[in-house]
C-alpha positions in Angstrom: -20.6 6.3 -4.9 -21.2 5.1 -8.4 -18.5 3.9 -10.7 -20.3 5.0 -13.8 -18.6 8.2 -15.1 -20.5 11.0 -16.6 -19.2 11.8 -20.1 -17.5 15.2 -20.4 -18.2 17.6 -23.2 -15.2 18.6 -25.4 -15.8 22.2 -24.5 -15.8 21.6 -20.8 -13.6 24.0 -18.9 -12.4 21.0 -16.8 -10.6 19.7 -19.9 -8.2 22.5 -19.9 -7.5 22.0 -16.2 -7.1 18.3 -16.4 -3.3 18.0 -16.0 -3.3 20.1 -12.8 -6.3 18.4 -11.3 -4.8 15.0 -11.9 -1.4 16.1 -10.4 -3.2 17.2 -7.2 -4.5 13.7 -6.7 -1.0 12.2 -7.6 0.6 14.6 -5.0 -1.9 13.3 -2.4 -1.0 9.7 -3.2 2.7 10.6 -3.0 2.2 12.1 0.5 0.2 9.0 1.6 3.0 6.8 0.3 5.6 8.8 2.2 3.6 8.6 5.4 3.2 4.9 5.2 6.8 3.9 4.4 9.0 6.7 5.8 8.8 5.4 9.4 10.9 2.3 8.4 13.9 4.5 7.6 13.5 6.5 10.8 12.8 3.6 13.2 16.1 3.8 15.2 15.8 7.6 15.5 12.1 7.5 16.7 12.9 4.6 19.1 15.9 6.5 20.6 14.0 9.8 20.9 10.9 8.4 22.6 12.8 5.9 24.7 11.3 2.7 23.4 12.8 -0.5 21.9 13.0 -1.2 18.1 10.1 -3.7 18.3 8.0 -1.2 20.2 8.8 1.5 17.6 7.7 -1.1 15.0 4.2 -0.9 16.4 4.0 2.5 14.8 3.8 0.6 11.5 1.3 -1.9 12.9 -1.0 0.9 14.2 -0.9 2.7 10.8 -1.8 -0.5 9.0 -4.6 -1.3 11.3 -5.9 2.3 10.9 -6.0 1.7 7.1 -7.6 -1.7 7.5 -10.4 -0.3 9.7 -10.7 3.1 8.0 -11.0 2.1 4.4 -14.3 0.0 4.6 -15.7 2.1 7.5 -15.3 5.5 5.7 -16.6 3.9 2.4 -19.8 2.8 4.1 -20.2 6.1 6.1 -19.5 8.4 3.2 -20.9 6.6 0.1 -23.6 9.3 -0.3 -21.2 12.2 0.0 -20.2 14.1 -3.2 -16.7 12.9 -4.1 -14.9 16.2 -4.3 -16.2 17.1 -0.8 -15.1 13.6 0.4 -11.6 14.1 -1.0 -11.3 17.4 0.8 -12.4 15.8 4.1 -10.0 12.9 3.7 -7.0 15.1 3.0 -7.9 17.3 5.9 -7.9 14.2 8.2 -4.5 13.2 6.7 -3.0 16.7 7.3 -4.3 16.8 10.9 -2.8 13.4 11.6 0.6 14.3 10.3 0.6 17.6 12.1 -0.1 15.7 15.4 2.8 13.3 14.6 5.1 16.3 14.4 3.9 17.6 17.8 3.3 14.2 19.6 5.4 14.3 22.8 5.0 10.6 23.7 5.0 7.2 22.1 1.3 6.7 22.9 0.2 10.0 21.3 2.3 9.2 18.2 0.5 5.9 17.9 -2.8 7.7 18.0 -1.7 10.3 15.4 -0.6 7.5 13.1 -4.0 5.8 13.4 -5.7 9.1 12.7 -3.6 9.6 9.6 -4.2 6.1 8.3 -8.0 6.5 8.4 -7.8 8.5 5.2 -5.4 6.2 3.3 -7.5 3.6 1.6 -10.6 5.7 0.8 -8.5 8.6 -0.6 -6.8 6.2 -3.0 -10.1 4.6 -4.0 -12.0 7.8 -4.5 -9.0 9.5 -6.0 -8.7 6.8 -8.6 -12.4 7.0 -9.3 -12.2 10.8 -9.7 -9.2 10.5 -12.0 -11.1 8.2 -14.3 -13.9 10.8 -14.5 -11.7 13.7 -15.4 -10.7 12.3 -18.7 -12.2 10.8 -21.9 -13.1 7.1 -21.6 -10.0 6.0 -23.7 -7.7 7.8 -21.2 -9.1 6.4 -17.9 -6.6 3.6 -17.3 -3.7 6.1 -17.8 -5.3 8.6 -15.5 -5.8 6.0 -12.7 -2.2 4.7 -13.1 -0.9 8.2 -12.9 -2.6 8.8 -9.5 -1.4 5.4 -8.1 2.1 6.2 -9.5 2.3 8.7 -6.6 2.7 5.7 -4.3 5.6 4.2 -6.3 7.4 7.5 -6.8 7.1 8.0 -3.0 9.2 4.9 -2.5 11.9 6.0 -5.0 12.1 9.7 -4.1 9.9 10.7 -1.1 10.9 8.0 1.4 14.7 8.3 0.9 14.5 12.1 0.8 12.2 12.3 3.8 14.5 9.8 5.7 17.5 12.0 4.9 15.6 15.1 6.3 14.7 13.1 9.4 18.2 11.9 10.0 19.7 15.4 9.6 17.0 17.6 11.3 15.1 15.1 13.5 12.4 12.6 12.6 9.6 15.2 13.3 10.8 17.3 10.4 10.0 14.5 8.0 6.4 14.5 9.2 6.4 18.3 8.9 7.4 18.0 5.2 4.6 15.4 4.6 2.1 17.8 6.3 3.1 20.5 3.9 2.7 18.2 0.9 -0.8 17.3 2.1 -1.7 20.9 2.4 -0.5 21.6 -1.1 -2.6 18.7 -2.4 -5.7 19.9 -0.4 -5.4 23.4 -2.0 -5.1 21.8 -5.4 -8.1 19.6 -4.9 -10.2 22.6 -3.7 -9.0 24.8 -6.6 -8.7 22.5 -9.6 -10.9 19.4 -9.1 -14.2 20.1 -10.7 -17.7 19.1 -9.4 -18.7 16.1 -11.4 -22.3 15.0 -11.4 -22.9 11.5 -10.0 -25.7 9.0 -10.3 -27.3 7.8 -7.1 -25.2 5.7 -4.7 -24.9 2.0 -5.4 -26.4 -0.6 -3.1 -24.0 -1.4 -0.3 -26.0 -4.6 0.5 -25.4 -5.8 -3.1 -21.7 -5.0 -2.7 -21.4 -6.9 0.6 -23.1 -10.0 -0.9 -20.7 -10.1 -3.8 -17.7 -9.5 -1.5 -18.5 -12.3 1.0 -17.5 -15.0 -1.4 -15.2 -17.8 -0.3 -12.8 -17.3 -3.3 -12.7 -13.5 -2.7 -12.0 -14.0 1.0 -9.3 -16.6 0.2 -7.6 -14.1 -2.2 -7.8 -11.4 0.4 -6.1 -13.7 2.8 -3.5 -14.6 0.2 -2.7 -10.9 -0.4 -2.5 -10.4 3.4 0.2 -13.1 3.6 2.1 -11.3 0.8 2.0 -8.0 2.7 2.9 -9.7 6.0 5.9 -11.2 4.3 7.0 -7.8 3.0 6.4 -5.8 6.2 7.9 -8.4 8.6 11.3 -7.6 7.0 10.8 -4.1 5.5 9.8 -2.7 8.9 13.2 -3.6 10.4 15.3 -3.2 7.3 17.2 -0.1 8.6 18.2 -1.7 11.8 19.2 -4.9 9.9 21.4 -3.0 7.4 23.0 -1.0 10.2 23.6 -3.7 12.8 24.1 -6.8 10.6 25.4 -5.5 7.3 27.4 -2.7 8.8 26.1 0.2 6.9 26.2 3.8 8.2 23.0 5.7 8.8 23.5 8.1 5.8 24.3 5.1 3.5 20.9 3.5 4.2 19.2 6.4 2.5 20.7 5.5 -0.9 20.0 1.8 -0.3 16.3 2.7 0.1 16.5 4.5 -3.2 17.7 1.3 -4.8 15.0 -0.7 -3.1 12.4 1.8 -4.3 13.7 1.3 -7.9 13.2 -2.5 -7.4 9.7 -1.9 -6.2 8.9 0.2 -9.3 10.3 -2.5 -11.6 8.3 -5.1 -9.6 5.0 -3.2 -10.1 5.6 -3.0 -13.9 6.7 -6.6 -14.3 3.9 -7.8 -12.0 1.4 -6.0 -14.2 2.8 -7.7 -17.4 2.8 -11.1 -15.7 -0.8 -10.7 -14.5 -1.9 -9.8 -18.0 -0.1 -12.9 -19.3 -1.0 -15.7 -17.0 -2.5 -14.4 -13.8 -2.6 -17.3 -11.3 0.4 -19.4 -12.5 2.5 -16.2 -12.5 1.3 -15.3 -9.0 2.1 -18.8 -7.6 5.5 -18.8 -9.1 6.2 -15.3 -7.8 5.3 -16.2 -4.3 7.6 -19.3 -4.4 10.5 -17.2 -5.8 9.9 -14.6 -3.1 10.1 -17.3 -0.4 13.5 -18.4 -1.7 14.9 -14.9 -2.1 14.0 -14.1 1.6 15.7 -17.3 2.8 18.8 -16.3 0.8 18.6 -12.8 2.3 19.0 -14.2 5.8 22.5 -15.3 4.8 23.4 -12.4 2.5 22.7 -9.8 5.2 26.1 -10.7 6.6 27.8 -9.5 3.4 27.3 -5.8 2.8 27.3 -5.7 -1.1 25.4 -9.0 -1.5 22.8 -7.8 1.0 22.0 -4.8 -1.1 21.9 -6.8 -4.4 19.5 -9.4 -2.7 17.4 -6.6 -1.3 16.9 -5.1 -4.7 15.8 -8.4 -6.1 13.5 -8.9 -3.1 11.9 -5.5 -3.8 11.2 -6.6 -7.4 9.7 -9.9 -6.3 7.7 -8.6 -3.4 5.9 -5.8 -5.3 5.5 -8.0 -8.4 2.8 -9.9 -6.6 0.6 -6.8 -5.8 -0.9 -6.1 -9.3 -1.9 -9.7 -9.7 -3.6 -9.8 -6.3 -5.6 -6.6 -7.0 -6.7 -7.9 -10.5 -7.7 -11.3 -9.1 -9.8 -9.7 -6.3 -11.5 -7.3 -8.7 -12.2 -10.2 -11.1 -13.7 -12.3 -8.4 -15.8 -9.5 -6.9 -16.7 -7.7 -10.2 -20.1 -6.7 -9.0 -18.7 -5.0 -5.9 -15.9 -2.8 -7.4 -16.1 -0.1 -4.7 -16.1 -2.3 -1.6 -13.7 -4.8 -3.2 -11.2 -2.0 -3.8 -11.3 -0.7 -0.3 -11.5 -4.1 1.3 -8.4 -5.1 -0.6 -6.6 -2.1 1.1 -7.9 -3.4 4.4 -6.8 -7.0 3.9 -3.3 -5.9 2.6 -2.9 -3.5 5.5 -3.9 -6.2 8.0 -1.1 -8.1 6.5 1.2 -5.1 7.0 0.2 -4.9 10.6 0.6 -8.6 11.3 4.0 -8.7 9.5 5.4 -5.8 11.5 4.1 -7.3 14.8 5.4 -10.8 14.1 8.8 -9.3 13.0 8.9 -7.5 16.4 8.2 -10.8 18.2 11.0 -12.6 16.3 13.4 -9.8 17.2 12.4 -10.0 20.9 12.6 -13.8 21.3 15.1 -14.9 18.6 17.0 -11.9 17.3 17.0 -9.6 14.2 18.9 -12.1 11.9 16.0 -14.5 12.1 13.4 -12.1 10.6 14.1 -13.0 6.9 13.2 -16.6 7.7 9.8 -15.4 9.1 9.2 -13.4 5.9 10.1 -16.4 3.8 7.6 -18.6 5.6 4.8 -16.0 5.3 5.5 -15.8 1.5 5.2 -19.6 1.2 1.8 -19.3 3.0 0.8 -16.8 0.3 1.9 -19.3 -2.3 -0.2 -22.0 -0.8 -3.3 -19.7 -0.7 -2.8 -18.7 -4.4 -2.4 -22.4 -5.4 -5.5 -23.4 -3.4 -7.5 -20.6 -5.1 -6.5 -21.9 -8.6 -7.3 -25.5 -7.6 -10.8 -24.5 -6.4 -11.4 -22.6 -9.6 -10.3 -25.4 -11.9 -12.2 -28.0 -9.9 -15.3 -25.8 -10.2 -14.8 -25.6 -13.9 -14.5 -29.3 -14.3 -17.7 -29.9 -12.3 -19.5 -27.4 -14.5 -18.3 -29.1 -17.7 -19.4 -32.5 -16.3 -22.9 -31.1 -15.6 -23.1 -29.6 -19.1 -22.2 -33.0 -20.7 -24.6 -35.0 -18.5 
């Protein structure tokens, strides 16, 4: 899979189809975002229906995240010679099948298996979809095309997850996965019909990409990003039970709170991108520190309904403000391994998701739901320490290089 795009001629028929082709990829990303996050809003419903505890239901988030973590690099390696349009079709077919199985799964174990199957397509679809988006447009439009595809994930948090949660609460949680299956099917039809066959160069050397990726600084940054995601998911996974049992909100009210949280997530993404362009590492370190404080405050504010929602909005801004900087830092450090770095970052972040959901479940089991924000705060501070260490190593290396040049 080569990152070098082939220039398109102005007279190309694909040019006229560009908006629809790009929207098909955005729709796929939107469906993926819904699948990943919708389970949080439906956790009590799923737990009650399948006869499991809330921490056990939380393992549905853990299993999905582990599926992404394993699936992204594995499918990248196994399919790097496959034409990208064919690969997109294959990935969306896997995604549809996994969600359809989620609708029908009669037991907790089979639902876990269906979630893992769905997750296998997640990271590679986003990576290849972004790559294809950049090839569908002129060079000066590539960044906008990629951001439009990834915007599907953000829009899923604002519109898809609350709407899907509402459907699940009214018609049963299986209907939410049915809606996602339909969205995936529409995206698949669009990819088949509107995505053109774009000529590719020969595949890049995976050995070269692996060598570039296995760099101590890259690995440290992957770990730092994982702590950030663990902090997010340790709390986000159990947000609905917390709002209902601690803050006293009714089930239907949680839907609108999730809309507000999704808005905070969107603002955080935008703000994080600006901060990353301004001062990447100092901004990231400060963001992690602020996140740790906000989560500690949330542990108190959950007892006050209005203050809980306000703090949660600010938490959404801070939590997702970190993500653009982490991605940029990883790509900067592994610039000669863009494909594997992109998919490996999905793996590391989703390992963080899985670890956070699992640790949150342990805290609920042994200490109680009110203590989960404290866990999330500590994990954010671990991320802060990782970012600070990365900056220290970089500056020390620069000083050593300057001394060698002067000697």
